[in-house]
TORPA-4810 file (N, C-alpha, C, O; in nm, 3 decimals):
<nodes>
NODE_1_26.891_7.369_5.473_26.791_7.328_5.375_26.861_7.279_5.247_26.942_7.353_5.190_X
NODE_2_26.833_7.158_5.202_26.896_7.108_5.080_26.851_7.188_4.959_26.742_7.245_4.959_X
NODE_3_26.934_7.192_4.857_26.903_7.264_4.734_26.840_7.168_4.633_26.881_7.053_4.622_X
NODE_4_26.742_7.218_4.559_26.680_7.141_4.452_26.714_7.208_4.320_26.694_7.329_4.303_X
NODE_5_26.766_7.130_4.226_26.800_7.182_4.096_26.678_7.181_4.006_26.594_7.092_4.015_X
NODE_6_26.668_7.281_3.919_26.560_7.285_3.821_26.619_7.292_3.680_26.734_7.334_3.664_X
NODE_7_26.543_7.250_3.579_26.408_7.195_3.582_26.400_7.065_3.662_26.495_6.987_3.667_X
NODE_8_26.283_7.043_3.723_26.264_6.929_3.813_26.146_6.843_3.767_26.039_6.894_3.734_X
NODE_9_26.168_6.713_3.765_26.060_6.617_3.741_26.037_6.543_3.873_26.118_6.460_3.913_X
NODE_10_25.926_6.574_3.938_25.894_6.516_4.069_25.787_6.409_4.051_25.676_6.439_4.006_X
NODE_11_25.820_6.284_4.085_25.732_6.171_4.061_25.667_6.128_4.192_25.736_6.086_4.285_X
NODE_12_25.534_6.137_4.198_25.457_6.095_4.314_25.413_5.950_4.295_25.337_5.921_4.202_X
NODE_13_25.459_5.861_4.380_25.424_5.718_4.369_25.282_5.688_4.418_25.229_5.581_4.393_X
NODE_14_25.222_5.786_4.489_25.090_5.766_4.550_25.088_5.632_4.626_25.186_5.596_4.691_X
NODE_15_24.975_5.559_4.618_24.970_5.426_4.680_24.948_5.320_4.573_24.885_5.217_4.599_X
NODE_16_24.999_5.346_4.454_24.991_5.246_4.347_25.076_5.125_4.382_25.187_5.138_4.434_X
NODE_17_25.024_5.006_4.353_25.104_4.885_4.375_25.228_4.885_4.289_25.330_4.826_4.325_X
NODE_18_25.221_4.952_4.172_25.338_4.961_4.084_25.450_5.046_4.144_25.562_5.047_4.093_X
NODE_19_25.419_5.117_4.253_25.519_5.199_4.321_25.530_5.166_4.468_25.557_5.254_4.550_X
NODE_20_25.509_5.039_4.501_25.512_4.995_4.641_25.618_4.888_4.664_25.632_4.796_4.583_X
NODE_21_25.692_4.901_4.774_25.789_4.798_4.811_25.898_4.777_4.709_25.965_4.872_4.669_X
NODE_22_25.917_4.653_4.666_26.023_4.620_4.569_26.004_4.695_4.438_26.101_4.734_4.373_X
NODE_23_25.878_4.714_4.398_25.852_4.787_4.273_25.886_4.935_4.287_25.924_4.999_4.189_X
NODE_24_25.873_4.988_4.408_25.915_5.126_4.432_26.065_5.140_4.412_26.112_5.237_4.353_X
NODE_25_26.139_5.042_4.460_26.284_5.044_4.444_26.323_5.033_4.298_26.413_5.103_4.251_X
NODE_26_26.256_4.945_4.225_26.284_4.931_4.082_26.257_5.062_4.008_26.335_5.103_3.922_X
NODE_27_26.148_5.126_4.043_26.111_5.252_3.978_26.212_5.362_4.011_26.248_5.442_3.925_X
NODE_28_26.256_5.364_4.136_26.354_5.464_4.178_26.485_5.447_4.102_26.548_5.545_4.062_X
NODE_29_26.527_5.324_4.083_26.652_5.299_4.011_26.642_5.339_3.864_26.739_5.383_3.804_X
NODE_30_26.523_5.322_3.807_26.502_5.366_3.669_26.509_5.518_3.660_26.566_5.573_3.565_X
NODE_31_26.451_5.586_3.758_26.458_5.732_3.760_26.602_5.779_3.775_26.644_5.875_3.709_X
NODE_32_26.677_5.712_3.861_26.817_5.749_3.879_26.896_5.726_3.751_26.984_5.805_3.717_X
NODE_33_26.866_5.618_3.681_26.934_5.589_3.554_26.912_5.703_3.454_27.006_5.747_3.387_X
NODE_34_26.788_5.750_3.444_26.759_5.860_3.353_26.832_5.986_3.398_26.887_6.059_3.315_X
NODE_35_26.833_6.012_3.527_26.903_6.129_3.580_27.052_6.124_3.545_27.109_6.225_3.502_X
NODE_36_27.114_6.009_3.563_27.257_5.997_3.535_27.288_6.010_3.385_27.393_6.060_3.346_X
NODE_37_27.195_5.963_3.304_27.215_5.970_3.159_27.193_6.111_3.103_27.260_6.151_3.008_X
NODE_38_27.100_6.185_3.162_27.060_6.313_3.105_27.099_6.434_3.189_27.099_6.547_3.140_X
NODE_39_27.132_6.411_3.317_27.163_6.519_3.412_27.042_6.608_3.439_27.058_6.722_3.485_X
NODE_40_26.921_6.557_3.412_26.799_6.628_3.447_26.759_6.588_3.589_26.769_6.471_3.626_X
NODE_41_26.715_6.686_3.668_26.684_6.660_3.809_26.551_6.587_3.826_26.450_6.621_3.764_X
NODE_42_26.554_6.484_3.911_26.435_6.409_3.948_26.418_6.414_4.099_26.515_6.428_4.173_X
NODE_43_26.293_6.403_4.144_26.261_6.382_4.284_26.155_6.274_4.290_26.077_6.258_4.196_X
NODE_44_26.151_6.199_4.399_26.058_6.088_4.413_25.982_6.099_4.544_26.040_6.129_4.648_X
NODE_45_25.849_6.076_4.538_25.766_6.080_4.659_25.699_5.945_4.679_25.586_5.925_4.636_X
NODE_46_25.768_5.851_4.745_25.711_5.718_4.770_25.627_5.719_4.897_25.616_5.821_4.965_X
NODE_47_25.568_5.605_4.928_25.498_5.590_5.055_25.600_5.593_5.170_25.718_5.567_5.150_X
NODE_48_25.551_5.627_5.290_25.641_5.644_5.404_25.730_5.523_5.427_25.850_5.537_5.454_X
NODE_49_25.673_5.403_5.416_25.748_5.282_5.448_25.863_5.256_5.351_25.955_5.182_5.383_X
NODE_50_25.857_5.319_5.232_25.962_5.298_5.133_26.068_5.408_5.133_26.168_5.398_5.062_X
NODE_51_26.047_5.511_5.213_26.144_5.622_5.214_26.285_5.575_5.252_26.379_5.608_5.179_X
NODE_52_26.304_5.501_5.362_26.441_5.464_5.399_26.513_5.381_5.292_26.631_5.403_5.264_X
NODE_53_26.441_5.285_5.233_26.502_5.200_5.131_26.547_5.282_5.011_26.660_5.267_4.963_X
NODE_54_26.459_5.368_4.963_26.491_5.448_4.844_26.601_5.550_4.873_26.688_5.574_4.790_X
NODE_55_26.595_5.611_4.992_26.695_5.712_5.026_26.836_5.654_5.031_26.933_5.721_4.999_X
NODE_56_26.845_5.527_5.072_26.976_5.461_5.077_27.020_5.407_4.941_27.139_5.392_4.916_X
NODE_57_26.923_5.379_4.854_26.954_5.309_4.729_26.985_5.402_4.612_27.060_5.364_4.522_X
NODE_58_26.930_5.524_4.613_26.950_5.614_4.499_27.000_5.749_4.545_26.988_5.786_4.662_X
NODE_59_27.056_5.823_4.451_27.118_5.951_4.484_27.026_6.070_4.457_27.067_6.184_4.479_X
NODE_60_26.904_6.046_4.410_26.813_6.156_4.381_26.724_6.185_4.502_26.701_6.096_4.583_X
NODE_61_26.675_6.308_4.515_26.601_6.349_4.636_26.472_6.271_4.657_26.399_6.242_4.562_X
NODE_62_26.445_6.237_4.782_26.324_6.166_4.821_26.235_6.260_4.902_26.280_6.327_4.995_X
NODE_63_26.107_6.263_4.864_26.008_6.345_4.933_25.907_6.254_5.002_25.877_6.145_4.953_X
NODE_64_25.854_6.300_5.116_25.737_6.235_5.175_25.613_6.281_5.098_25.618_6.383_5.029_X
NODE_65_25.504_6.207_5.108_25.381_6.247_5.040_25.297_6.344_5.124_25.203_6.405_5.073_X
NODE_66_25.332_6.358_5.253_25.259_6.446_5.343_25.332_6.447_5.477_25.397_6.349_5.513_X
NODE_67_25.323_6.556_5.548_25.362_6.558_5.690_25.255_6.633_5.767_25.187_6.720_5.713_X
NODE_68_25.242_6.600_5.894_25.152_6.674_5.982_25.232_6.782_6.055_25.355_6.781_6.056_X
NODE_69_25.158_6.876_6.114_25.226_6.990_6.177_25.240_6.977_6.327_25.293_7.067_6.392_X
NODE_70_25.194_6.865_6.384_25.208_6.847_6.529_25.356_6.836_6.569_25.441_6.791_6.492_X
NODE_71_25.383_6.879_6.688_25.517_6.864_6.745_25.528_6.724_6.806_25.426_6.659_6.828_X
NODE_72_25.649_6.677_6.834_25.663_6.546_6.898_25.582_6.537_7.027_25.583_6.630_7.107_X
NODE_73_25.513_6.425_7.045_25.432_6.409_7.165_25.325_6.305_7.147_25.346_6.205_7.077_X
NODE_74_25.211_6.325_7.209_25.101_6.226_7.209_25.008_6.250_7.091_24.900_6.307_7.106_X
NODE_75_25.050_6.206_6.974_24.972_6.227_6.852_24.974_6.100_6.768_25.031_6.098_6.659_X
NODE_76_24.912_5.996_6.818_24.912_5.866_6.751_24.855_5.876_6.610_24.749_5.935_6.588_X
NODE_77_24.928_5.817_6.514_24.880_5.812_6.376_24.919_5.931_6.291_24.890_5.933_6.172_X
NODE_78_24.983_6.029_6.350_25.029_6.146_6.274_25.172_6.124_6.226_25.243_6.036_6.275_X
NODE_79_25.214_6.205_6.128_25.346_6.188_6.067_25.431_6.311_6.097_25.403_6.421_6.049_X
NODE_80_25.535_6.292_6.176_25.624_6.402_6.212_25.721_6.435_6.099_25.774_6.344_6.036_X
NODE_81_25.746_6.564_6.073_25.852_6.601_5.980_25.987_6.543_6.022_26.067_6.501_5.938_X
NODE_82_26.012_6.541_6.154_26.138_6.485_6.203_26.154_6.338_6.164_26.265_6.293_6.135_X
NODE_83_26.042_6.264_6.163_26.047_6.121_6.132_26.082_6.097_5.985_26.164_6.011_5.954_X
NODE_84_26.018_6.173_5.895_26.046_6.150_5.753_26.187_6.198_5.717_26.252_6.142_5.629_X
NODE_85_26.233_6.303_5.787_26.371_6.348_5.761_26.471_6.243_5.806_26.566_6.213_5.735_X
NODE_86_26.450_6.187_5.926_26.542_6.084_5.974_26.537_5.959_5.886_26.635_5.887_5.874_X
NODE_87_26.421_5.935_5.825_26.407_5.820_5.735_26.482_5.841_5.604_26.507_5.745_5.531_X
NODE_88_26.518_5.966_5.574_26.596_5.993_5.454_26.534_6.089_5.356_26.594_6.119_5.253_X
NODE_89_26.414_6.140_5.385_26.350_6.236_5.296_26.416_6.373_5.310_26.462_6.411_5.418_X
NODE_90_26.420_6.448_5.199_26.471_6.585_5.202_26.360_6.687_5.189_26.381_6.806_5.207_X
NODE_91_26.239_6.639_5.158_26.127_6.729_5.141_25.995_6.656_5.156_25.992_6.536_5.184_X
NODE_92_25.886_6.731_5.137_25.753_6.672_5.150_25.652_6.744_5.063_25.662_6.865_5.042_X
NODE_93_25.555_6.669_5.013_25.437_6.729_4.953_25.346_6.778_5.066_25.345_6.721_5.175_X
NODE_94_25.271_6.882_5.038_25.173_6.936_5.132_25.049_6.974_5.052_25.059_7.037_4.947_X
NODE_95_24.932_6.937_5.102_24.805_6.978_5.042_24.781_6.919_4.903_24.723_6.985_4.816_X
NODE_96_24.824_6.796_4.880_24.788_6.731_4.754_24.636_6.723_4.745_24.568_6.717_4.848_X
NODE_97_24.582_6.721_4.624_24.436_6.721_4.607_24.371_6.599_4.672_24.251_6.600_4.700_X
NODE_98_24.450_6.494_4.695_24.399_6.374_4.761_24.422_6.377_4.912_24.388_6.283_4.984_X
NODE_99_24.482_6.487_4.959_24.507_6.503_5.104_24.501_6.653_5.136_24.600_6.714_5.177_X
NODE_100_24.382_6.710_5.118_24.362_6.854_5.129_24.374_6.903_5.273_24.340_6.833_5.368_X
NODE_101_24.423_7.027_5.286_24.435_7.093_5.415_24.373_7.232_5.409_24.360_7.290_5.301_X
NODE_102_24.333_7.285_5.523_24.292_7.424_5.533_24.416_7.512_5.522_24.527_7.469_5.550_X
NODE_103_24.395_7.638_5.481_24.508_7.727_5.461_24.592_7.742_5.587_24.715_7.746_5.580_X
NODE_104_24.527_7.752_5.702_24.601_7.765_5.828_24.687_7.641_5.854_24.797_7.652_5.907_X
NODE_105_24.636_7.524_5.816_24.713_7.401_5.835_24.827_7.391_5.735_24.934_7.337_5.766_X
NODE_106_24.805_7.443_5.613_24.915_7.450_5.516_25.028_7.536_5.571_25.145_7.499_5.563_X
NODE_107_24.991_7.650_5.627_25.089_7.741_5.687_25.167_7.670_5.798_25.289_7.681_5.806_X
NODE_108_25.095_7.598_5.883_25.160_7.528_5.993_25.252_7.418_5.942_25.360_7.398_5.997_X
NODE_109_25.210_7.347_5.838_25.293_7.239_5.783_25.419_7.294_5.717_25.526_7.236_5.730_X
NODE_110_25.405_7.407_5.647_25.523_7.472_5.587_25.620_7.514_5.696_25.741_7.495_5.684_X
NODE_111_25.566_7.571_5.803_25.651_7.616_5.915_25.726_7.499_5.977_25.845_7.509_6.004_X
NODE_112_25.655_7.389_5.999_25.719_7.271_6.059_25.823_7.212_5.965_25.929_7.167_6.009_X
NODE_113_25.793_7.212_5.836_25.892_7.161_5.739_26.017_7.248_5.742_26.129_7.197_5.740_X
NODE_114_25.997_7.380_5.748_26.111_7.472_5.751_26.193_7.453_5.879_26.316_7.453_5.874_X
NODE_115_26.125_7.436_5.991_26.193_7.414_6.119_26.279_7.287_6.115_26.385_7.279_6.178_X
NODE_116_26.230_7.189_6.041_26.296_7.058_6.037_26.400_7.049_5.925_26.476_6.953_5.919_X
NODE_117_26.403_7.150_5.839_26.497_7.147_5.728_26.450_7.066_5.609_26.531_7.015_5.532_X
NODE_118_26.317_7.054_5.594_26.260_6.984_5.480_26.213_7.084_5.375_26.164_7.192_5.409_X
NODE_119_26.228_7.049_5.249_26.176_7.128_5.139_26.024_7.110_5.135_25.975_6.997_5.141_X
NODE_120_25.950_7.219_5.125_25.805_7.211_5.119_25.756_7.230_4.976_25.789_7.330_4.911_X
NODE_121_25.679_7.133_4.927_25.618_7.142_4.795_25.467_7.142_4.814_25.407_7.038_4.841_X
NODE_122_25.406_7.259_4.802_25.263_7.273_4.828_25.185_7.265_4.697_25.213_7.339_4.603_X
NODE_123_25.088_7.176_4.693_25.001_7.162_4.576_24.885_7.259_4.588_24.835_7.285_4.698_X
NODE_124_24.842_7.313_4.474_24.728_7.405_4.473_24.645_7.382_4.348_24.695_7.329_4.248_X
NODE_125_24.518_7.421_4.353_24.427_7.385_4.244_24.393_7.500_4.150_24.332_7.477_4.046_X
NODE_126_24.431_7.623_4.185_24.403_7.735_4.095_24.494_7.853_4.130_24.573_7.846_4.225_X
NODE_127_24.482_7.960_4.053_24.572_8.074_4.069_24.554_8.144_4.202_24.653_8.183_4.265_X
NODE_128_24.428_8.161_4.248_24.404_8.232_4.373_24.461_8.157_4.493_24.523_8.217_4.581_X
NODE_129_24.440_8.026_4.495_24.497_7.946_4.605_24.649_7.950_4.599_24.715_7.961_4.702_X
NODE_130_24.703_7.942_4.478_24.849_7.948_4.462_24.905_8.079_4.514_25.011_8.081_4.577_X
NODE_131_24.834_8.188_4.489_24.879_8.319_4.537_24.878_8.324_4.689_24.970_8.376_4.752_X
NODE_132_24.772_8.269_4.749_24.764_8.266_4.895_24.878_8.183_4.952_24.940_8.220_5.052_X
NODE_133_24.905_8.069_4.888_25.014_7.981_4.933_25.148_8.050_4.915_25.236_8.037_5.000_X
NODE_134_25.167_8.122_4.804_25.294_8.189_4.778_25.332_8.284_4.890_25.450_8.300_4.921_X
NODE_135_25.232_8.347_4.951_25.259_8.440_5.062_25.310_8.369_5.186_25.367_8.432_5.275_X
NODE_136_25.290_8.237_5.192_25.336_8.158_5.307_25.481_8.113_5.293_25.535_8.048_5.383_X
NODE_137_25.544_8.148_5.181_25.686_8.122_5.158_25.724_7.973_5.154_25.820_7.934_5.221_X
NODE_138_25.653_7.890_5.079_25.699_7.752_5.061_25.818_7.751_4.965_25.850_7.854_4.904_X
NODE_139_25.882_7.639_4.951_25.993_7.628_4.857_25.944_7.603_4.715_26.003_7.650_4.618_X
NODE_140_25.835_7.526_4.703_25.781_7.487_4.573_25.629_7.497_4.577_25.567_7.465_4.679_X
NODE_141_25.570_7.543_4.467_25.424_7.536_4.447_25.399_7.452_4.323_25.461_7.475_4.219_X
NODE_142_25.309_7.355_4.333_25.271_7.272_4.218_25.124_7.296_4.187_25.037_7.262_4.267_X
NODE_143_25.097_7.355_4.071_24.959_7.383_4.032_24.899_7.261_3.964_24.951_7.213_3.863_X
NODE_144_24.788_7.209_4.020_24.725_7.087_3.971_24.572_7.096_3.979_24.516_7.070_4.085_X
NODE_145_24.505_7.133_3.871_24.358_7.126_3.874_24.313_6.982_3.900_24.344_6.895_3.820_X
NODE_146_24.243_6.955_4.009_24.214_6.817_4.049_24.131_6.739_3.947_24.141_6.617_3.940_X
NODE_147_24.049_6.810_3.869_23.964_6.739_3.774_24.043_6.678_3.658_23.990_6.596_3.583_X
NODE_148_24.171_6.718_3.643_24.253_6.663_3.535_24.351_6.557_3.584_24.416_6.491_3.502_X
NODE_149_24.364_6.540_3.716_24.459_6.444_3.769_24.420_6.303_3.727_24.306_6.260_3.748_X
NODE_150_24.515_6.231_3.670_24.492_6.092_3.631_24.413_6.074_3.504_24.381_5.961_3.468_X
NODE_151_24.381_6.185_3.433_24.301_6.173_3.312_24.383_6.153_3.186_24.331_6.109_3.084_X
NODE_152_24.512_6.186_3.193_24.594_6.185_3.072_24.577_6.311_2.990_24.638_6.324_2.884_X
NODE_153_24.494_6.405_3.038_24.475_6.533_2.970_24.561_6.636_3.043_24.529_6.673_3.155_X
NODE_154_24.669_6.683_2.982_24.761_6.772_3.054_24.703_6.910_3.077_24.641_6.968_2.988_X
NODE_155_24.723_6.961_3.196_24.675_7.095_3.229_24.738_7.198_3.137_24.676_7.300_3.107_X
NODE_156_24.862_7.174_3.093_24.931_7.269_3.007_24.863_7.285_2.872_24.885_7.385_2.803_X
NODE_157_24.779_7.187_2.835_24.703_7.197_2.709_24.555_7.227_2.735_24.496_7.311_2.667_X
NODE_158_24.497_7.158_2.832_24.354_7.175_2.858_24.324_7.312_2.918_24.225_7.376_2.884_X
NODE_159_24.411_7.356_3.009_24.389_7.483_3.078_24.520_7.561_3.087_24.568_7.589_3.197_X
NODE_160_24.578_7.597_2.972_24.707_7.668_2.977_24.698_7.800_3.051_24.795_7.845_3.111_X
NODE_161_24.578_7.863_3.047_24.562_7.991_3.115_24.572_7.976_3.267_24.609_8.071_3.336_X
NODE_162_24.539_7.856_3.319_24.554_7.831_3.462_24.702_7.834_3.499_24.740_7.892_3.601_X
NODE_163_24.785_7.772_3.416_24.929_7.768_3.443_24.991_7.906_3.428_25.058_7.954_3.520_X
NODE_164_24.969_7.970_3.314_25.031_8.101_3.290_24.979_8.205_3.388_25.055_8.290_3.436_X
NODE_165_24.849_8.200_3.418_24.793_8.295_3.514_24.848_8.274_3.654_24.870_8.370_3.727_X
NODE_166_24.868_8.148_3.690_24.925_8.117_3.821_25.067_8.169_3.832_25.104_8.230_3.932_X
NODE_167_25.146_8.145_3.729_25.285_8.191_3.730_25.291_8.342_3.747_25.368_8.394_3.827_X
NODE_168_25.208_8.412_3.671_25.208_8.559_3.678_25.169_8.609_3.816_25.233_8.698_3.871_X
NODE_169_25.063_8.552_3.871_25.013_8.597_4.001_25.110_8.564_4.113_25.135_8.647_4.200_X
NODE_170_25.164_8.442_4.111_25.257_8.400_4.215_25.383_8.485_4.213_25.435_8.521_4.318_X
NODE_171_25.432_8.517_4.093_25.556_8.596_4.082_25.539_8.738_4.136_25.638_8.801_4.175_X
NODE_172_25.417_8.789_4.139_25.395_8.921_4.199_25.416_8.917_4.350_25.453_9.017_4.411_X
NODE_173_25.393_8.801_4.407_25.396_8.785_4.553_25.527_8.725_4.601_25.579_8.764_4.706_X
NODE_174_25.580_8.631_4.525_25.698_8.557_4.567_25.786_8.530_4.446_25.752_8.447_4.361_X
NODE_175_25.899_8.599_4.438_25.987_8.586_4.322_26.076_8.463_4.330_26.134_8.423_4.229_X
NODE_176_26.087_8.402_4.448_26.184_8.296_4.469_26.126_8.155_4.457_26.200_8.061_4.428_X
NODE_177_25.997_8.139_4.479_25.939_8.005_4.486_25.950_7.933_4.351_25.934_7.994_4.245_X
NODE_178_25.978_7.803_4.358_25.982_7.718_4.239_25.837_7.682_4.203_25.760_7.643_4.289_X
NODE_179_25.801_7.696_4.075_25.665_7.665_4.031_25.667_7.543_3.938_25.735_7.542_3.836_X
NODE_180_25.591_7.440_3.977_25.575_7.320_3.896_25.432_7.312_3.843_25.343_7.382_3.890_X
NODE_181_25.414_7.227_3.743_25.282_7.205_3.684_25.251_7.056_3.692_25.336_6.973_3.661_X
NODE_182_25.128_7.022_3.732_25.090_6.882_3.741_24.955_6.857_3.677_24.892_6.950_3.625_X
NODE_183_24.911_6.734_3.681_24.781_6.687_3.631_24.788_6.649_3.484_24.806_6.735_3.397_X
NODE_184_24.773_6.520_3.457_24.761_6.472_3.320_24.890_6.469_3.240_24.884_6.456_3.117_X
NODE_185_25.004_6.481_3.304_25.132_6.482_3.233_25.169_6.338_3.195_25.193_6.256_3.283_X
NODE_186_25.173_6.308_3.066_25.205_6.172_3.022_25.309_6.167_2.911_25.365_6.060_2.886_X
NODE_187_25.336_6.279_2.845_25.427_6.281_2.730_25.532_6.390_2.745_25.514_6.486_2.820_X
NODE_188_25.641_6.373_2.673_25.744_6.474_2.675_25.695_6.610_2.630_25.737_6.712_2.683_X
NODE_189_25.605_6.612_2.533_25.552_6.739_2.484_25.471_6.811_2.592_25.462_6.933_2.592_X
NODE_190_25.411_6.733_2.685_25.339_6.795_2.797_25.435_6.869_2.889_25.406_6.978_2.937_X
NODE_191_25.550_6.807_2.912_25.653_6.869_2.996_25.706_6.996_2.929_25.720_7.100_2.994_X
NODE_192_25.734_6.986_2.800_25.785_7.102_2.726_25.685_7.216_2.728_25.722_7.333_2.743_X
NODE_193_25.555_7.183_2.714_25.451_7.286_2.716_25.445_7.354_2.852_25.428_7.476_2.861_X
NODE_194_25.459_7.275_2.959_25.457_7.331_3.095_25.572_7.430_3.114_25.553_7.535_3.176_X
NODE_195_25.688_7.397_3.062_25.803_7.487_3.074_25.783_7.615_2.993_25.822_7.723_3.036_X
NODE_196_25.722_7.602_2.876_25.697_7.721_2.794_25.600_7.817_2.861_25.604_7.938_2.836_X
NODE_197_25.514_7.765_2.947_25.416_7.848_3.017_25.474_7.916_3.141_25.403_7.989_3.211_X
NODE_198_25.602_7.891_3.167_25.669_7.963_3.275_25.702_7.882_3.399_25.761_7.936_3.492_X
NODE_199_25.666_7.754_3.401_25.703_7.671_3.515_25.847_7.621_3.498_25.907_7.640_3.392_X
NODE_200_25.900_7.559_3.602_26.036_7.506_3.592_26.039_7.356_3.620_26.140_7.301_3.664_X
NODE_201_25.926_7.291_3.592_25.922_7.147_3.611_25.780_7.096_3.623_25.683_7.171_3.608_X
NODE_202_25.768_6.966_3.651_25.637_6.903_3.659_25.628_6.810_3.780_25.729_6.759_3.829_X
NODE_203_25.505_6.792_3.826_25.473_6.691_3.927_25.388_6.586_3.857_25.280_6.617_3.808_X
NODE_204_25.435_6.463_3.853_25.367_6.357_3.778_25.343_6.238_3.870_25.406_6.225_3.975_X
NODE_205_25.251_6.150_3.829_25.222_6.030_3.908_25.194_5.913_3.816_25.286_5.844_3.773_X
NODE_206_25.065_5.891_3.784_25.027_5.772_3.707_25.092_5.769_3.570_25.117_5.660_3.517_X
NODE_207_25.120_5.885_3.511_25.184_5.889_3.380_25.318_5.819_3.378_25.362_5.771_3.273_X
NODE_208_25.383_5.812_3.495_25.509_5.739_3.508_25.487_5.606_3.578_25.525_5.501_3.527_X
NODE_209_25.427_5.611_3.696_25.419_5.492_3.783_25.341_5.379_3.718_25.378_5.262_3.733_X
NODE_210_25.235_5.412_3.646_25.150_5.309_3.586_25.180_5.288_3.437_25.107_5.216_3.368_X
NODE_211_25.285_5.350_3.388_25.322_5.334_3.247_25.373_5.192_3.220_25.428_5.127_3.308_X
NODE_212_25.355_5.146_3.096_25.406_5.014_3.058_25.558_5.011_3.066_25.617_4.908_3.101_X
NODE_213_25.621_5.122_3.034_25.767_5.132_3.040_25.805_5.264_3.107_25.832_5.362_3.038_X
NODE_214_25.808_5.266_3.240_25.837_5.391_3.312_25.971_5.453_3.273_25.983_5.576_3.266_X
NODE_215_26.070_5.369_3.248_26.201_5.424_3.210_26.190_5.508_3.083_26.241_5.620_3.078_X
NODE_216_26.122_5.455_2.981_26.111_5.527_2.854_26.031_5.655_2.870_26.063_5.756_2.806_X
NODE_217_25.928_5.653_2.954_25.850_5.775_2.977_25.936_5.880_3.045_25.936_5.996_3.004_X
NODE_218_26.009_5.841_3.149_26.095_5.937_3.219_26.207_5.987_3.129_26.246_6.103_3.138_X
NODE_219_26.258_5.900_3.044_26.362_5.944_2.951_26.305_6.045_2.851_26.371_6.143_2.817_X
NODE_220_26.182_6.021_2.806_26.118_6.116_2.715_26.097_6.251_2.783_26.119_6.356_2.724_X
NODE_221_26.054_6.246_2.910_26.037_6.369_2.986_26.170_6.446_2.994_26.177_6.566_2.967_X
NODE_222_26.275_6.374_3.032_26.405_6.438_3.050_26.458_6.494_2.918_26.514_6.603_2.916_X
NODE_223_26.441_6.420_2.811_26.488_6.468_2.680_26.413_6.594_2.639_26.472_6.683_2.577_X
NODE_224_26.283_6.602_2.672_26.207_6.721_2.637_26.254_6.843_2.717_26.249_6.956_2.668_X
NODE_225_26.300_6.819_2.838_26.355_6.928_2.921_26.485_6.979_2.860_26.510_7.099_2.855_X
NODE_226_26.567_6.888_2.815_26.698_6.927_2.760_26.685_7.005_2.629_26.773_7.084_2.594_X
NODE_227_26.576_6.981_2.557_26.556_7.054_2.430_26.514_7.199_2.455_26.494_7.274_2.360_X
</nodes>
């Protein structure tokens, strides 16, 4: 299993055109530039078709946006953990608010990721779900209230008790899991606030991918981590 350094800034490209194809590569190179300048850890979650290109072009970890838990066989349209790993990914998101799973399916996806040697980053929407997920032993939990995703209103400010409460509850169950904070992260101060609440990084998307100057936003994020 590859190691992930923290604090971590994990950028989800979603299916934004600003993070697709050639633009995905441009964005990845900007993230790598910030990483090399600041030594702050970044991870990138592009669309499946862009994983091989980005994995070959940059030195920072590449995540898939989702994997299915089926084993190799007759499962047309599903995404094997083995496939994304061979494409160059080192990890995967699981249960993003835009790709929800039942708890049993989250468990199965974590198991398949572990079997394949992929880092599992499970998204959750509140403290209770995070606690249930923590018992499944993922590598990373990202707390993201779905109503704040894409709003520009950071969860670390709008609902700080969600973040701090999640950290406290998860740590009772799993002392080792990495905890990230997502939803509405657009400024360096949002990242700093998330770290003060006990997380060790952030999961971001539109705040970087759709920014007028993604490099400057990522540099601001990294500088706030270093402070």
